[in-house]
Every structure is written in structure tokens, then in C-alpha cells.
N, C-alpha and C positions, 0 to 999 in steps of 0.2 A: 529452743532454738530454731528459727525458721528462715529460709531464704528462697527466692524466686528459683524456681526449677524448670528444666527445658527436658525434653525427652532425650534419652541417651542415644537412640537410635538415629534421631534427628541431628545430633552433634557429631556423632562417628560419621555420619554419612556427609555432613558437611565437610569435614576434614578431609575424607577419602575422595570425594567428588573434585577436590582440587586437581587430582591428577587428569582430569578432563579438560581443566581450562586451558586455553591457549598459554604458550610460554610466556613467562613475565606477569602473568596474570597476578594481582594483589591477594594475599591471604584473605580468603572468606567473601572474595567479591562474587558478584552474581553474574554469568554469562548474559549477553544481550538477549532482550527479550523475556528474561525471566522477572518474576514480582520481586518488588524491594524488600529487602530482609526486613524481619519483625524489628521493632524498636528495641534497642539494648536494653536489656535487665538493668535494675538498680545496681550501684558499686556495691562490691564485696568489701572493699577496703573502709574501715572505721577506725580511725585514729584515736577516739575517745580515751579507750583505756590506756593506750600508751602516753597520753597527754596527760591522764590523771597520775602515772607514775612519775612524771617529771617534778622537780624541785628547783627553786632559785637557790643557788649555793653562792655565797659570798667570796670573792676572792682578792689577794693582794700582791701586788708585783714583788717579786724579789730578784736577785741576780740571776737565779736558775730558773724562774717560772714566771711568765707573764701571758698576756695574750691579746689580742687585738682590742683597740680603743678601751683598755681595762680603767684608765683614769676616770673616761666619761661614763662607762657602763662597769660598775665593781660586781657586777653579779653575773653568772651561767647558769645554764640549765644542765641538769642531769637525771636519770632516772634511776629511781629507788631500784635497787639489785631484786628484791623479791616483794611479791603480793601476796600474802596467806588470807585464804578464804576467812570470812569472818562468821560465817554461820547463817549469816541473815541476808545473804546475796551480794554482799558487799565484799571489800578487800581493805586488808591493813597492810600499808607499805611498811616494809622492813630491810635494814641491811644486813652484811654478811656476819655471822658468827654471833656473838653475845654483846650488849650494850653495857658500858659502865653508866651508871646512872649520874656519878658525880661530873665526869667529864664530857658525857655526850656522845663518847667515841665508840665505835664498835670495832670488835678485835680483826676483823677484816677491814670494813669500810662501808658506809653507806652506799658509795655509787662506784662503778668501776669503768675503767677506760674500754674495755671490750663491749660494753651495753652502750657506752656512751658513743663511741665510733659506728655500731650498727644502728642505733636509733636516729643518729644523724642521716644515714643513707636512707632509712625509711622516710623521713622528713623530706629529704632532698627529691626522693623520687616521687612521692605524692605531690610536691610542689611542681614538678615538671610536667606531670600527667594530669593534674587538675587544675594548676594556677591559683590555687589556695594559698593566700597571703600568710595565714597562720602557720602553714606548713614552712614555708620559708623562713619565717621568723625564729620558730623552732628549730630549725636545721641550723641557723645561724648561731643561736644560743648553744647548742649543743657543740657545733664545731668549736665555738670559743673556749667552751670548757674543756674539750679535747686538747687544745692548743695550750691550754695551762697546765696540762699534766705532763706536757712534753718538756724535757730538761734541754734548757738552752745555751747552757756554760759548762765547761770543764769537759773532762775525758769521757763522759758517757753522753753528751750532748747529741740531740737526735733521738735518743731513747726515751722511753714513757713509763711515769709512775702509774701503777695498776690502780690503787685504791686512794679515795678521796672521803673525808668525813663530813658531816652536816654543816660543819662550820666553816668548810672550805679546807681545813689543814690535811696535807697530803701524808699518806701512810705507807710510805715505800716499802716496810717490811711486815707483812701482815702475820698474824696467827689464826691457823698453822701456817708454817713457812712455805711460801710458795717461790719457783725458781723461774727466772732469776732473782736473787736475794741480796741486795735491795731489788725492786723489781726494774728500775732504770738502769741496773748495770749490765744488760746486755741486751740483744735482741730478743723477740719475744713475740708470741700471739698478739698480743694487744698492740706491740709495734706494728705488725702486720696490718691489723685492724685499722690502726691511724691512716697509714697509706691508704686504704681502701676509702675511708671517709674524706681524706683531704683531696684525692683525686677525684672522686664524684663530687664533692664541694666546688672545687675550682671551676671542673666543666660546668657546672649549674649556674654559679656566680658570674662567670666570666663577662657576660654581657649585662649583667643586672647589677652588678656591684663590683666595679674594677679594682677598687683599692682592696675591698676585702679578699677578693679572689686573687690578688698578687699577694697578700699577707699568707693566703693558704698554700699557694704555689712555693712562696719561700719555706713555708713549714715542712711541706712534701721534701723538698731538695734538703731540709734539714734531715729530716727520715733517711733519706738515700745516702746522706754522709756516713751515718751511722751505719747502715746495710753494707756501704763499701768497706768500711773497717772490718766488718764481719763476715758474715756468709758470703758475700759476692767477692771478697777477696779469697775464696776458696774455688772460684768458677773455673769449672773444666777439672776438678780433682775428684776424687773418689774415695768412699769409705766403706769397709768391709761389715756385711750384716749376715752372718752366718754362711760365710763363703761367697756370698754374692756382692758384685760391686754397684753401690748406689750413689748417686751425685751427693757431694758435700756440701753444695752451696745452697741447700734447701735453709728457709728461715727456721730457726729452731729444730733442724732436723726434719720438717714435716712438710710435705705436698700440701696438706691442709691450711697451714698457715700462710705458705708462700701463694696459694692461690688466692687468698682473700686479698693479699697485696696486689696480686695481679689484675683483680677487678678494678682497683681504684687506678692503677697505671693505664689500664685499658681506656678507662673513661676520659683520662688525662690526656693521652696521646692521640685520641680521636678528636679533641679540640685543639691540641698543639701536635700536630703530625709531623712539624718538623723540628721536634724537640730531640736533639739525639742522644741526650743523657736518658730520659725517659724511656726511649726506643731501645737502647741497649740493655737496659735494667730489665724490662719487660721481656726481651728474648731471652737473656740468660736465664731468668726464673722459669720462663716457659720450656727452656730446655729441660731443666731439671725436673719440673713437674712432668714432662710429657715422658721422661725417662722410668717414672713411677707406674706408668700403663702397662695394663697385662693382655695377654692374646687370650680370648675365652676359649680358643680350640684347646688350650693345654688344661682346662678345669680350672679348679679354685684360684684366684677370686673372680672367675668368670666375666673378665673384661673390666672389672673395676680399675680404677687408679688407685695404686696402695698410697695410703696417707702419711707414713711413717717410715723412716729408716731404721727403727729400733726393732722391727719384727717383719719377718715374711709372711706371718700367719695371722695377721690382725688388721682389719677394716673396721673403721668407726664412723659414724655418721658426720663428725666433723669434717671429714675429708670429702663431703659433697660437694663443696663447691670447687674441688680440682677439676673435675671435667667441665664444669660450667664456664672456670675460667679458660680453659684450652680452647673450648670453642670459640670464645668472644676474642681472645687474642690470637687464635690461628686464624680466624676469619680477618682481623685486621691487618696482620702482618703477611698474609698468604702462606701460612704454614700449614699445609694439608693434612701433614700427618698429627698435627695437633688436634684438628677437626675430627680427623677419623678416631682418634682415641677417643674423644668425647663421646663420638656417635657409638663406639663399642661399648661404653660404660653404659650409655642410655638404653641400647638396643639390645644389650645381652644381661648386664647386671640386673636393671631396673626390672625386666620381666621376672628374674628370680626372686628380687626382693620382694614382688609384690605376691608371687606364689608362695612365698614362705611367710605371709601373712602381714606384710608390711616393713614399715622401716624401722626394724630393731637398731637400738643403738649401737650394737658392735656384732661384729663375726669375729670371734677369737678362737678358732677359725668358724665355728658354727654360729649361726644367727640367735643370739640371746639378748637381754636386756630389756628395759622399757622402751617403747617407742616414743619421740619427741617430736616436737614441731620443727627442730631444726634438721633431722633427718628427713621428714616428708617434704620440708622446703628443697632441700637438696635434690631430690629426686624430681621434682617438678622443674626445677632450674634448669637441670641438664637435659631434661627431656624437651623442655621448649628452646633452649640454646642449640642442641644438636642438629636441628633443621631439617629433620625428616617428618612427612607426614604421619606415619606410623607412630614416632616418638611423641607426637601432640597429643595422641590419643592416649598414650601411656602416661603423659604427665597429667591429664585429666583423673585417670585411674588413680595415680599416685596422690594427687590433691584430693581425691575423695575421701581421704584419711580424716581431714578436717570436718567431713559432713557426716561421718557414720561408717568407713570402711575401715574400722580397727578393732582389736580385741574386746573392747567394750560395746560396740554396737551402737554407739551413740555420739552425736555431734560433739566435738572438742572446740569448735569455733560458733561465735556467735556474731552474725553480721550486725545485729542491733546494738551491741554494746563495745565490739573490738575485741573482745576478751577470748584469749586461746588457754585453753588448761595447760599445766605443766606436761602432762603425759599421761600414757597409757600402759599399765603394766602387762607382761604376759598373760596374766590371768584375768586381764579385763578390768582390774580397779583402776580407776580415774584419780589423778592427782588434780584437784580441782582449785588447786593455788593457780596463779597467772602472774609469774615473774617476767623480768625484763626482757630475757632472752626468748621466752616462748612466745610473748607477745610481739617481738620484733619479728621473729621468722614466721609469725603466723601472717603478719601485715606485709612481710615482703612477697609471701606466697599470694595472697590476695591481691597486690600490685600486680602481679605478674598474670594472674586471671582476668584482672580487669583489662589487662593490655591486650588480652589473648581471648576474646570470649567464644571462640570454639573449644578450647581447653577448659575453660570456666563451664560452659554447658556439660560437657562430661564430668566434671567434677561435682556439681550440685544436683545433677539426676541420680547420683549414688546415695543410697541410704543405708546400706552395710554390705558386710561382707560375709556371704553365706557358707563358702568353704574354701578350703585351700591344700594343696598338695606340693609341696616345695620340699627342700632337703629334710632328710632324718637321718638320725644315726643310731646303728644298732650298737650298744656298748659291747666290749670285748668281754667284760666282766659278766654279762648276762647271756653270752653264747656258750656254747659246749666246749668243753677243753680237755686236753689229753692231762693225765695225771702231774706231769712235770710243771705244768703252769702254775702261776701264782697271781692272785689278785693284789696290787701294791696300791695304797691310798697315802699319798705324800703327805707327811706332817704338816706340811706348808700349805695343803689344801689344793684346789683345783688349778690354780695361779701358776704357770710355769715360770714367769718373768717374761714371757712373750705371748701366751695364749692361755686357755683354760682346757684342762683334760674334760671330756665328756662324762658326766657324771662323777666327776672328781676321782676317777681312778683309772689305771690301764692294768693290762695284763702283761707279766713278764714271762716271755716265752722263750725257753733256752733252746738251744740247737736240736733239731730233729723234733720238737713238742709241736702242737698244732692247736688252732682255734677255728670252730665252725660255726658258720651263721646261716640262718634260713632266710631268702629272699623272696618275697610273694610277687611282687609286681616287676614288670619290665623296667629297667632302670640302668642309668650310668653308675657305676660302682667306683668308689674311691677309697683309697687305704689311708688310715688316720694313723700313722705312728710318730711316736714322740723320738725322733732320730737323734741319735748321739753326732757330737761333733766328730769323733774318731770313728774309723771304719770298724763296723759290727755285723758285717754280712749283709744277708738280704731276707726278706718274707718272700715265699714263694706261694702265688695265689692260684688256686685251681678252682674253675668256676664250672659246675656241672648242672645241665639242663636238660629237659627231654629232647632237645635238637642237638645236644651234642656238648662236648668238653673243650673248654678253651682255659690257657694260663696266661700268668704274666708275672712280674717281679718287681719289687721295690726295694730300695736300700733301707735297710735298719740303721745306718748311720752315715759317716761320711758327709755332714752336712758343712762341715770346713770351720775355718777361723771363726771364732765367735765375734770378733770384732768389735763394736760398739753396742751389740744386745747385750740386756742384761743376764743372759744365761747360755751355758754350752746347748748346742742343739737346737732342733727347730720341729714346730708342731704345724705341719702344714698339709691338707690333703692331696693325696697323689693320685692321678687320673689311673684307672686301672683298663676299664672298657666296658662294654655294652652287654646286658644281658637281657635276652628278648621273653622271659618267661620265669616262671617258678625255678629258683636255684638254690643249689647248695655251695656256699663258698666257703672253702677252707684255706687258711694261712699257716703254712709250716715254716717255721723259723730256721734258717739256714744259717745261724749266727747267734745274735743275742738282741731279740726285738722287744721292745716296749710298745704293744699294741693298745692303742686307744680305742678304736671304733672302725666300723665300717660304714662309711656316708653312702646313703643312697639318694640319688636324684632322678625323679622320674623321667623316663626318656623324652615325656612330654608333661611338664608341670602346669599346674592350672590353678587359677582363682575365680570363684563366682561371686557376682556382686549382685546385690537387690538394687533395683532402680526403679522408676516411677512405671515403667512399660513391662516390667519382667525382670528377668536374669541377663546379666552380661558377662560373659565368659572370656577370660584370658588364657591362651594356651600358648606355652612357650618350649619349643624344641630345643632339647640339649645336644643333639646328633646332627652329623653332617649330611643325613639323608631326609628327604621330605616324608613326612609321616603323616597319615590318615588315621583319624581316632575317632571314637563314637563321641557325638555332642552329648555335652553335660546338660544342655539346654536349647529348648528351640530358639530359632533365629537366623538372621542373615550374619553374614561374616566376611571379613576382608584379611588377606593374608598379607605380612610384611615381611622384608628381610631386615636383618638386624641394623642395615644402616636407615630404617625407617622408609624404605620405598614400597609402594604398594605392587602386590603380583595379583591382582583380580579377586574375585571372589572366593570364599573358601568353604562356605557351609552348603551341603547338598544331601539330599537324602539320609538325613541323620548322621552323615560322616562330616569332618572338619579336617580340612587340608592344612597342615602347617609346614611352612618352607624351613629349609636346613638351616638350622642355627638361629631361625627366626621367630616370629609369633604371629598370632591370629588372634583377633578379637570380635566376638560375634554378640549380638543382642537381639532381644525379641522384644 
């Protein structure tokens, strides 16, 4: 896999030099008297593989399901769900589950609404960016397919069937069962994604095909009818999640699903600024997603927008659209707090994600699971959308995942074919299949990079990830402990119902007993206790260093009413404080403590990237104090606050300056 590359330092310099331009100057513009910019590199977007996944699907109208111009055009387009590598460089298209040779039906289906809607967004955005008529036509075919999946009559009107077979038959109840069941019996992630595609489709076709655009707007309003019967009917009310009140009006309980609907509503409202209904719905949903934002100063999840009301200690890559949606809707509606929440996610959480080695699919609460295109795209999208110059460079680093900055150290996107591999495991194994979801989110990322050449220049200059120092956990069962402590490995495994126990075990620490850890580096320390719902006393922490001793305490229980979560109690890291050197950390129980781990976050976390011109280094400051640290590689650097604003040069005489809770990027 090859791509046109530009030097990292040139790219970073171009982004940072924007601070020197006159107010209002366009991004990437050259000041008067400077030489014209070099010719733009070839487009990274390549829709060949996504087009390969598309199939023509026959459809027949019924009382509950029809689509635009179905009599004249009785076929639609849909992407196969999966594409398995065939061992000879090609791919075999397959559906979900197993196929019945007699009926030709898959236990899930050949195609699904989630992929149809997102593929439509890809072709719509490519058509608007390039003017390609084929992309327009394929977007139209996909939107017609999506409309056919929408139920238009009866009590579930507006909701969407998830799965469809090769012969066009709808499969409302897949095997294994997915909720809601049948899939059009309630709002869902696929209904939210239908709103996304219909909103962007209406905006794209409004001037090009008024009749089709009107049809899409009608179907968008049918979606809103369904949502107003369900989540929007609860607007302004709250649900309890382990003692915390969270918004009850998120689609399917998720800021992740709601955010994808917001993307479509934002696109539609830009085109229809006087549409009172769309504005009202977008505002309501934006308020709900914004309520899931977190304060990076409080520790975990470090400024990320929580994706789900079902757990306070679980973040996953499917939540990546939440800050992107807040940035776009906040800018459109003048909601500064939403934009600030997006900037916090981009400037505080993203640097730590990168310092932990890249976009692990889940933080539950510690980063784990494979890295996939969905997660990488989310980090790029929020970085570009958040608006800060430093965020744009972070976006380039995040997009470097596609070009080799991943645990395998190899490109997982090929601009020559449009193939994006299905993921990289934490041990470096590459899943070389290339199904619809990975292909879609790879192309959504490439469309962003083509739109923002400065971000693309950073991304394509990266060839690997040399090292990283992010979060690490010292499991309690591996630490020293007093005689009364006991290691417990639950029969149910690591999953508590809301998160994963580090190492699959915890230490039961009765009153008066203790566990002791050795910490070898300057760090922010976090207690990870599986708290009980009821009061259970406290854990007293004593941190002894050569410079002195300090103490803190964290509750062992009292997380509060379980509410709608799957289990009593909560597994969420709690910030203890900063240790500036070698430390012995003792946890003494003053109650009934289930101690999982001590989480160690470097005062300045780092990631070192291989580039054409040497090493590029990201430094992320976890503290409220400016830090000066030894440079990990030679090169110039620029310091940024978490809001993405630049604060001068940062590398001098072998030392690097990192702003309070900010980040610095250097390159050689």
C-alpha cells in the first residue's frame, strides 16, 4: 500500500503558522508575497471497494414498505455486510450468520440498514466533494433501499427493519435475536442512522432533484414521528444510573445513536434554517448528548462524552460521533457549551487515546479490545470538527492509524483499491477482511482528509508508532497484601455487567487489611474499586515518596441506586492525586473494599511516531501545572492548550514544555 506523502514538519508548520495569519484568513491560505502552495496530492478517497460491495436488490411494494419510484425502478442498492479475504488478494461478499442453501436466506440477512445508511452518507459526501455522477446515482440507490426498510403504516410507522435478504425479503427478527425484536418495533441505532442518511440526502438533493428531495424530507419527518412517540416524549426527564441522573431522552439510551441522528438533522437544518420541527428536535437531542459530557479535571473518562446511560465506567468507539455532533450542532445553533464539550473530548481525551496506543474499541474502564476504523474515524472527525489548530494536528496523528500508526505497524488502508481492513488486535494481528462498516468509516475518514489537506499531510507522513506511554493498571492481585486479604475471581468472569475487572479478578480487603503497590514513575494515580451500591466504608490511600507523604480516601460503596444498569455497584476509576517520583502506595480498608487495581497515568503521557523525516512526538499533560520534560526525540515543537489554541514554541535545549492539561507535538 502506497500513498503520496509530505513531510510531517511541513504539515505541522503549515497548521501552526495559521496563528500568524490575519484574522479571518482561510485555513491553509498563504500570506501575501509567499510562494503558491504546491499542487494538491492525489485524492485519498477511493470508492472502488465500497462499490464492489454493492448489490442490486429487487423490491416489491406492500402496504407497509415501499420506496421512491418503485414501479419504474423495482431494484435498489445495498452493500453486502461482510467481505472475507479469499487468500488471493480478492474478497468474497457474505451476509450475516449462515446461509440456507434452499431458501438463499441468511440467519441475519445479506444487507442491513446500518450499513445502507452509512454507505449512502459516503456516496453523498463524495458526490458533493467531487461532483461524481456515479456517486450521486449510488447514493440515490442506497437511499431508496433505506426508505424501503422503513415501515410506513401501523403502530410502528417510522421505525426501520434492520435486515434484508438477497431476494429483497425483509427479516425483522434475526438469529441470534437482536433488540428491539422485531427490529422495527421500537427506535434503534438503525433508526438513528436512517435519520443521518435522510438528512444528508435531503441536503444534497434539494437543488439537484426536488421530487426526490421532497420524498426524503417526508421520510425524515416520518422518522421524527416515531422518535416523538418514543425518546422525545421523555425530553426533560432523567433516569438513574448507579445513583447519577442522566437524560432519559437519548435514542435507545445512547449518546452514540443520538449523535448520528444529530448529524443528519444538522445537515437538514443548514438547508432548511426555518424548519421549526427539525430545529426543536436537534436542540432537544443536543441537550441530551451534552449532558453526557465529562470534565477532564475530574479524571476518568478524561473529557470524553459518555456514550451510554447503562454504565458510568464504559466508553466505546461507537460513541465517537457524539463530540462531532455537538461541535456541528453547537456551531449551527450557537450553543457554545456544546462546542466546548467537543473541544474537551478532542483536546483532552484524544491525546490520551493516542498515548495509549490508538483507538481501542472499548475503555471498560481501561482501554482494551481491537482497534477498528470506526474508532479511528471518530477521533479524526472530532479533531477536525472541534476547530482548534492543535486539534487538527491531533486529527492527523489519529488518521495515521490507517497508514501504519497501529499495533501491527502496517497500513490498514490502501488508496489504490479503497480497501480498509477490519481491524488490528492489541497483539498486532491484522484482520484482513474488509466488510462494509470498516470500508465505510475508512472512506469517511479519507473524505475528511481530502477536504483538509493539512490534516492529510500529517496523516500520510506517518509510517508507524514507535512507542507510547499511556494508562497502565497495577492489578491488586499482583501487589503485596496483608494476610486477611483474598483474591476473588468471579465465576461470571471479568465482566461485571457494566465493565471489566482488570486481570479478571479483584482483591477483597476487609476492614483494617491493606494492599501495597510500587509505582516507579511520576504519575497521576487513580483508585479502581468495584464499588457496592450500599455504603461499605472507605479505602484510605497513603502515598510515600522521597519528597514526603500524602493521603486520600475513596468510597468503597455508596454508588447509589442501580437504576437501569445491569448490576449493582460501579467500576469507575477515581482520581487520587499526583505522585512526582518513586512511590509506595498503600490502600487500607476502613470498611469492605473490592480493590481491582491502581491505575497509573503518566504526568506527561507520550506517543512517538515514525515519519519520513524522523520522529514525531506527542506529549499530553495530565496536570494543571505546566511541565517541562526531557525530549524523546530531536525536533521543533509547538505547545497547545486543550482547546487547541497554540502557545508558542515548546522544544528548546533538549526540554519540551507542555501546557497545563494541554499537549505538545514535536517533529524532527
